[in-house]
KELOMAR-358435 format. One record per atom (N, C-alpha, C, O, CB): x, y, z. Coordinates in steps of 0.1 Angstrom, whole numbers, padded with zeros to 4 digits, always signed. Glycine has a CB too. Example, Ala and Ser with C-alpha at 12.3 -4.5 7.8 and 13.67 -1.06 7.14 Angstrom:
<pts>
+0132-0057+0078+0123-0045+0078+0132-0033+0078+0142-0033+0085+0113-0045+0090+0128-0022+0071+0137-0011+0071+0129+0000+0079+0134+0011+0080+0141-0006+0057
</pts>
This chain:
<pts>
+0006-0012+0002+0006-0001-0001+0007+0014-0001+0002+0024-0006+0002-0002-0001+0019+0011+0008+0028+0022+0010+0036+0030-0007+0035+0040-0013+0040+0014+0020+0042+0014-0009+0046+0013-0029+0034+0025-0034+0037+0035-0038+0041-0009-0038+0020+0022-0033+0012+0027-0044+0009+0041-0038+0008+0049-0047-0001+0019-0047+0007+0046-0026+0011+0058-0021+0026+0065-0031+0026+0073-0041+0015+0053-0004+0032+0060-0026+0045+0069-0034+0045+0067-0053+0049+0073-0063+0064+0059-0028+0037+0058-0049+0035+0058-0070+0032+0077-0075+0038+0085-0082+0014+0046-0077+0019+0075-0065+0008+0086-0072+0011+0096-0066+0005+0106-0070-0008+0084-0071+0020+0098-0054+0028+0111-0052+0038+0117-0068+0037+0128-0074+0041+0105-0039+0044+0105-0072+0054+0104-0079+0046+0115-0093+0050+0125-0099+0057+0086-0082+0036+0108-0093+0025+0107-0109+0024+0125-0106+0028+0134-0113+0003+0094-0107+0016+0126-0093+0010+0139-0088+0022+0148-0089+0018+0159-0091+0003+0139-0073+0036+0148-0088+0044+0160-0083+0048+0159-0097+0057+0168-0097+0057+0159-0069+0047+0153-0109+0050+0152-0122+0039+0159-0130+0043+0169-0137+0051+0137-0125+0030+0158-0131+0016+0166-0129+0014+0180-0125+0009+0188-0133+0007+0160-0120+0017+0182-0117+0022+0202-0113+0030+0203-0116+0032+0214-0119+0024+0210-0100+0043+0195-0118+0057+0204-0120+0057+0213-0127+0052+0212-0138+0067+0198-0125+0063+0227-0123+0064+0238-0133+0080+0234-0144+0084+0240-0153+0065+0257-0122+0086+0222-0139+0097+0226-0148+0103+0213-0153+0114+0208-0149+0109+0235-0142+0093+0206-0162+0095+0201-0173+0088+0208-0184+0080+0217-0186+0091+0189-0173+0096+0201-0192+0091+0209-0204+0075+0203-0207+0072+0194-0200+0102+0206-0217+0065+0208-0217+0053+0210-0219+0058+0192-0231+0068+0189-0237+0047+0229-0225+0041+0183-0228+0042+0174-0228+0025+0170-0241+0014+0165-0239+0045+0170-0212+0029+0173-0247+0012+0177-0255+0007+0159-0255-0005+0157-0255+0014+0186-0280+0010+0153-0255+0008+0141-0256-0001+0133-0247-0012+0129-0250+0018+0137-0255+0006+0130-0233-0004+0132-0224-0015+0128-0220-0020+0119-0214-0006+0139-0224-0020+0149-0230-0036+0154-0229-0045+0143-0239-0045+0144-0252-0039+0174-0235-0051+0135-0233-0057+0132-0243-0070+0137-0245-0074+0145-0237-0056+0121-0244-0077+0134-0254-0088+0143-0266-0103+0141-0257-0108+0130-0255-0090+0132-0288-0107+0155-0253-0120+0152-0245-0132+0160-0255-0131+0166-0266-0119+0160-0226-0143+0157-0244-0155+0165-0249-0158+0175-0243-0167+0171-0236-0165+0159-0249-0156+0189-0239-0161+0200-0234-0173+0202-0230-0177+0207-0220-0160+0208-0241-0183+0196-0243-0194+0198-0238-0197+0184-0232-0190+0188-0222-0204+0204-0247-0199+0175-0229-0196+0161-0222-0197+0167-0205-0206+0166-0197-0177+0152-0227-0186+0173-0205-0186+0176-0194-0189+0189-0189-0184+0195-0179-0177+0172-0191-0199+0194-0197-0210+0206-0194-0221+0199-0191-0229+0201-0182-0214+0217-0207-0222+0191-0198-0238+0184-0190-0238+0173-0179-0247+0166-0174-0246+0175-0201-0224+0176-0176-0223+0163-0162-0231+0170-0153-0233+0182-0157-0207+0159-0154-0240+0166-0137-0248+0171-0125-0239+0180-0119-0230+0175-0112-0254+0161-0115-0239+0190-0121-0235+0203-0111-0235+0198-0100-0242+0188-0098-0244+0216-0111-0227+0203-0091-0224+0198-0075-0241+0208-0070-0245+0218-0077-0203+0206-0065-0246+0205-0061-0257+0216-0053-0250+0221-0044-0249+0233-0046-0271+0210-0047-0244+0218-0035-0236+0221-0031-0221+0221-0028-0214+0211-0028-0240+0220-0027-0217+0231-0026-0196+0236-0029-0193+0222-0040-0201+0217-0048-0181+0232-0006-0186+0221-0040-0180+0209-0054-0180+0199-0048-0183+0197-0036-0164+0210-0062-0175+0190-0058-0167+0180-0058-0156+0175-0067-0157+0169-0078-0175+0174-0057-0146+0177-0060-0130+0171-0063-0135+0157-0068-0143+0148-0063-0117+0171-0047-0125+0159-0084-0124+0144-0091-0111+0137-0091-0102+0143-0084-0127+0145-0106-0107+0126-0098-0098+0124-0101-0093+0129-0114-0097+0126-0125-0097+0116-0098-0078+0139-0110-0074+0151-0120-0073+0141-0134-0070+0129-0132-0057+0161-0115-0074+0146-0146-0076+0143-0161-0071+0154-0169-0076+0165-0171-0091+0142-0164-0062+0149-0175-0049+0161-0190-0062+0154-0197-0067+0143-0199-0025+0153-0199-0067+0170-0200-0073+0163-0213-0077+0176-0228-0088+0182-0226-0090+0156-0205-0072+0179-0236-0077+0188-0247-0087+0185-0253-0093+0175-0256-0070+0189-0256-0090+0200-0257-0099+0202-0263-0096+0215-0274-0087+0222-0276-0108+0203-0254-0114+0212-0280-0114+0221-0290-0123+0231-0290-0135+0229-0289-0114+0215-0301-0116+0245-0291-0126+0256-0288-0127+0271-0299-0117+0275-0306-0121+0261-0271-0136+0275-0299-0132+0294-0295-0131+0302-0288-0140+0304-0281-0136+0301-0296-0119+0312-0287-0116+0319-0278-0127+0329-0277-0134+0328-0287-0103+0324-0281-0131+0336-0269-0142+0343-0268-0133+0358-0262-0135+0370-0266-0154+0334-0257-0125+0353-0254-0122+0365-0246-0115+0365-0241-0116+0355-0233-0128+0369-0239-0101+0373-0238-0092+0369-0232-0088+0369-0217-0096+0374-0210-0085+0373-0238-0077+0364-0212-0080+0364-0198-0083+0373-0186-0072+0375-0180-0073+0358-0195-0094+0379-0180-0096+0385-0172-0093+0378-0161-0090+0365-0162-0107+0390-0174-0093+0389-0147-0089+0383-0132-0098+0370-0128-0104+0361-0134-0092+0395-0120-0097+0373-0121-0109+0360-0116-0104+0351-0101-0092+0349-0098-0109+0345-0132-0115+0347-0093-0112+0339-0083-0106+0322-0084-0112+0314-0091-0126+0340-0077-0095+0319-0078-0088+0308-0082-0081+0306-0071-0070+0301-0073-0081+0309-0094-0086+0310-0057-0088+0302-0043-0093+0289-0044-0086+0279-0044-0098+0309-0033-0099+0290-0044-0105+0269-0044-0100+0261-0054-0097+0249-0053-0124+0265-0047-0097+0272-0070-0087+0257-0076-0076+0249-0071-0074+0237-0073-0080+0259-0086-0067+0264-0062-0054+0262-0054-0052+0252-0045-0042+0245-0043-0052+0271-0048-0067+0253-0038-0069+0242-0027-0076+0229-0033-0076+0219-0026-0080+0247-0014-0081+0230-0046-0086+0218-0053-0072+0209-0055-0071+0197-0052-0095+0222-0069-0062+0217-0060-0050+0213-0071-0043+0206-0055-0044+0194-0052-0038+0229-0083-0039+0212-0050-0034+0205-0035-0048+0195-0029-0043+0184-0028-0030+0222-0022-0058+0193-0026-0063+0178-0026-0064+0171-0027-0066+0163-0018-0067+0173-0027-0063+0168-0042-0058+0158-0057-0043+0151-0050-0039+0140-0049-0053+0171-0075-0038+0164-0047-0026+0156-0043-0011+0167-0042-0001+0166-0035-0024+0142-0057-0015+0174-0051-0004+0186-0060+0012+0192-0045+0010+0185-0035-0020+0208-0067+0018+0198-0044+0023+0198-0032+0022+0212-0033+0021+0219-0043+0035+0190-0028+0022+0218-0017+0016+0229-0011+0026+0240-0017+0023+0252-0019+0013+0228+0006+0034+0237-0018+0048+0247-0020+0042+0246-0036+0035+0255-0041+0068+0239-0015+0045+0238-0042+0041+0238-0060+0032+0245-0063+0031+0256-0068+0036+0226-0068+0022+0238-0058+0010+0254-0061+0007+0266-0056-0001+0274-0062-0002+0252-0058+0015+0270-0045+0018+0285-0043+0026+0291-0050+0026+0303-0050+0022+0289-0031+0036+0285-0058+0043+0292-0067+0035+0291-0079+0040+0299-0087+0056+0287-0069+0028+0286-0083+0018+0289-0091+0014+0305-0097+0008+0314-0092+0009+0282-0086+0019+0302-0109+0008+0320-0108-0002+0319-0115+0000+0314-0126+0014+0336-0116-0022+0323-0112-0037+0313-0116-0041+0329-0110-0043+0331-0098-0043+0293-0106-0043+0341-0120-0054+0349-0111-0062+0350-0123-0074+0353-0120-0050+0365-0103-0060+0349-0140-0067+0349-0143-0080+0333-0153-0078+0320-0154-0060+0358-0145-0091+0340-0158-0100+0328-0163-0095+0337-0177-0087+0347-0178-0120+0324-0157-0103+0329-0188-0105+0331-0203-0123+0326-0205-0129+0319-0197-0092+0320-0213-0127+0330-0215-0143+0324-0223-0138+0324-0237-0132+0330-0246-0160+0336-0222-0145+0309-0235-0144+0301-0247-0154+0295-0250-0159+0289-0240-0134+0292-0247-0164+0294-0265-0174+0288-0272-0161+0268-0274-0149+0265-0277-0180+0301-0291-0177+0262-0271-0174+0252-0275-0179+0249-0284-0190+0256-0285-0174+0245-0268-0176+0238-0295-0183+0229-0305-0203+0235-0307-0210+0240-0315-0180+0210-0298-0204+0229-0294-0219+0234-0297-0228+0242-0294-0240+0242-0295-0225+0229-0296-0212+0258-0284-0218+0272-0284-0220+0273-0274-0226+0283-0270-0229+0276-0290-0217+0264-0265-0215+0268-0249-0210+0277-0242-0199+0273-0238-0210+0263-0244-0213+0289-0238-0199+0292-0234-0195+0289-0225-0202+0282-0218-0196+0302-0234-0184+0292-0220-0175+0286-0207-0163+0287-0201-0152+0284-0206-0173+0276-0208-0166+0295-0187-0151+0305-0183-0144+0288-0175-0147+0279-0167-0155+0326-0166-0132+0292-0184-0118+0283-0179-0112+0292-0175-0113+0303-0179-0109+0274-0187-0099+0284-0160-0090+0291-0156-0076+0291-0163-0068+0282-0161-0089+0288-0144-0074+0296-0167-0059+0298-0170-0042+0307-0168-0039+0318-0166-0062+0299-0180-0033+0295-0169-0022+0298-0159-0015+0312-0165-0014+0314-0177-0011+0285-0159-0010+0321-0157-0009+0334-0157+0001+0338-0171-0002+0346-0180-0002+0339-0143+0016+0327-0171+0022+0333-0186+0018+0324-0195+0024+0324-0206+0038+0335-0188+0009+0317-0193-0002+0314-0205-0007+0327-0212-0005+0329-0224-0016+0306-0200-0013+0334-0205-0027+0344-0202-0015+0354-0213-0013+0358-0224-0034+0351-0178-0011+0354-0204+0006+0371-0213+0006+0365-0226+0002+0371-0236+0032+0371-0203+0010+0357-0228+0013+0353-0245+0000+0349-0256+0003+0347-0268+0023+0338-0245-0018+0348-0251-0024+0342-0259-0025+0351-0267-0023+0349-0279-0035+0335-0256-0028+0371-0261-0034+0377-0270-0027+0379-0280-0034+0382-0289-0039+0386-0266-0006+0378-0286+0002+0382-0291-0003+0366-0304-0002+0366-0316+0018+0385-0280-0007+0356-0298-0010+0344-0314-0027+0341-0310-0028+0329-0307+0005+0323-0314-0035+0347-0309-0046+0340-0304-0060+0352-0310-0060+0359-0300-0043+0338-0286-0068+0356-0316-0078+0370-0318-0089+0360-0310-0089+0348-0306-0084+0377-0340-0098+0371-0309-0113+0363-0303-0122+0363-0311-0128+0373-0315-0122+0368-0290-0122+0351-0315-0133+0338-0324-0126+0330-0330-0132+0320-0335-0143+0342-0337-0109+0329-0331-0104+0320-0336-0098+0305-0325-0096+0305-0313-0093+0328-0345-0099+0292-0339-0106+0282-0327-0090+0280-0325-0081+0287-0330-0119+0266-0332-0088+0270-0313-0079+0268-0300-0078+0255-0299-0090+0251-0300-0083+0274-0287-0073+0248-0296-0063+0236-0289-0063+0244-0281-0061+0256-0282-0048+0230-0292-0068+0234-0267-0062+0240-0254-0063+0226-0243-0070+0217-0238-0075+0256-0248-0050+0230-0243-0043+0216-0230-0049+0222-0218-0050+0233-0215-0022+0216-0226-0053+0210-0209-0063+0214-0194-0060+0203-0184-0055+0192-0187-0083+0214-0197-0061+0205-0176-0061+0199-0163-0078+0200-0155-0081+0211-0151-0049+0210-0153-0088+0191-0154-0100+0191-0153-0098+0186-0137-0086+0183-0136-0108+0182-0163-0103+0186-0129-0101+0194-0113-0116+0191-0106-0117+0179-0102-0098+0216-0115-0122+0194-0106-0133+0197-0101-0148+0196-0104-0147+0202-0114-0132+0205-0099-0161+0193-0103-0171+0198-0111-0182+0205-0095-0185+0199-0085-0179+0183-0123-0186+0222-0100-0187+0228-0088-0200+0231-0093-0205+0221-0098-0178+0238-0083-0208+0241-0093-0222+0248-0090-0221+0255-0107-0231+0255-0114-0221+0261-0072-0213+0260-0110-0211+0263-0127-0208+0257-0135-0209+0258-0147-0204+0269-0130-0201+0247-0127-0198+0233-0136-0183+0228-0132-0179+0227-0121-0200+0237-0155-0174+0224-0149-0162+0221-0141-0153+0229-0142-0150+0238-0151-0158+0210-0143-0145+0225-0128-0131+0233-0127-0117+0232-0137-0108+0225-0133-0127+0230-0115-0117+0240-0149-0108+0232-0155-0094+0242-0159-0096+0253-0163-0115+0225-0170-0085+0238-0157-0074+0252-0159-0059+0248-0169-0049+0242-0168-0068+0257-0142-0063+0256-0178-0054+0259-0193-0038+0263-0190-0033+0272-0184-0062+0274-0202-0029+0247-0200-0019+0251-0195-0011+0253-0203+0000+0258-0200-0015+0245-0188-0016+0250-0219-0012+0255-0234-0021+0255-0241-0032+0250-0238-0002+0250-0240-0018+0259-0255-0031+0263-0263-0019+0262-0273-0007+0262-0271-0041+0280-0261-0027+0259-0287-0020+0255-0300-0034+0266-0310-0047+0266-0309-0018+0231-0303-0027+0273-0317-0042+0277-0331-0044+0263-0333-0039+0253-0328-0037+0288-0352-0057+0263-0344-0058+0256-0348-0057+0264-0368-0062+0274-0371-0070+0251-0340-0050+0255-0376-0052+0260-0388-0060+0255-0395-0062+0259-0406-0042+0262-0394
</pts>
């Protein structure tokens, strides 16, 4: 049992480490519209097993300051080391439209949010690489770690 816990912690450390290079292949194709259809939490939030997912969306709005306090708590709850989470700069959210036209607000790492306007204009399609961490009253808690323009 201790070996399983140790292996889990190694995976979590790797997942949330900001020191390693970005590995696009670790992100499975997901369906953000399906996540939006999941039952929302009536009280508080439901933390889920973290998943690395990629989605194709249309950018609606660049990063706006938003409350990321619970996102960081959720990251710690799923096993990310507190010191790593505290060092991560996450203070913004972006707005995107899904394939079915649903408008969704997603958390985005500040460093990614900073270069997004230099590469993508609102209305352009992008592929985003995200951590799906919880379901709240307003829907899924998703953190954008990277993006690519769809050509």
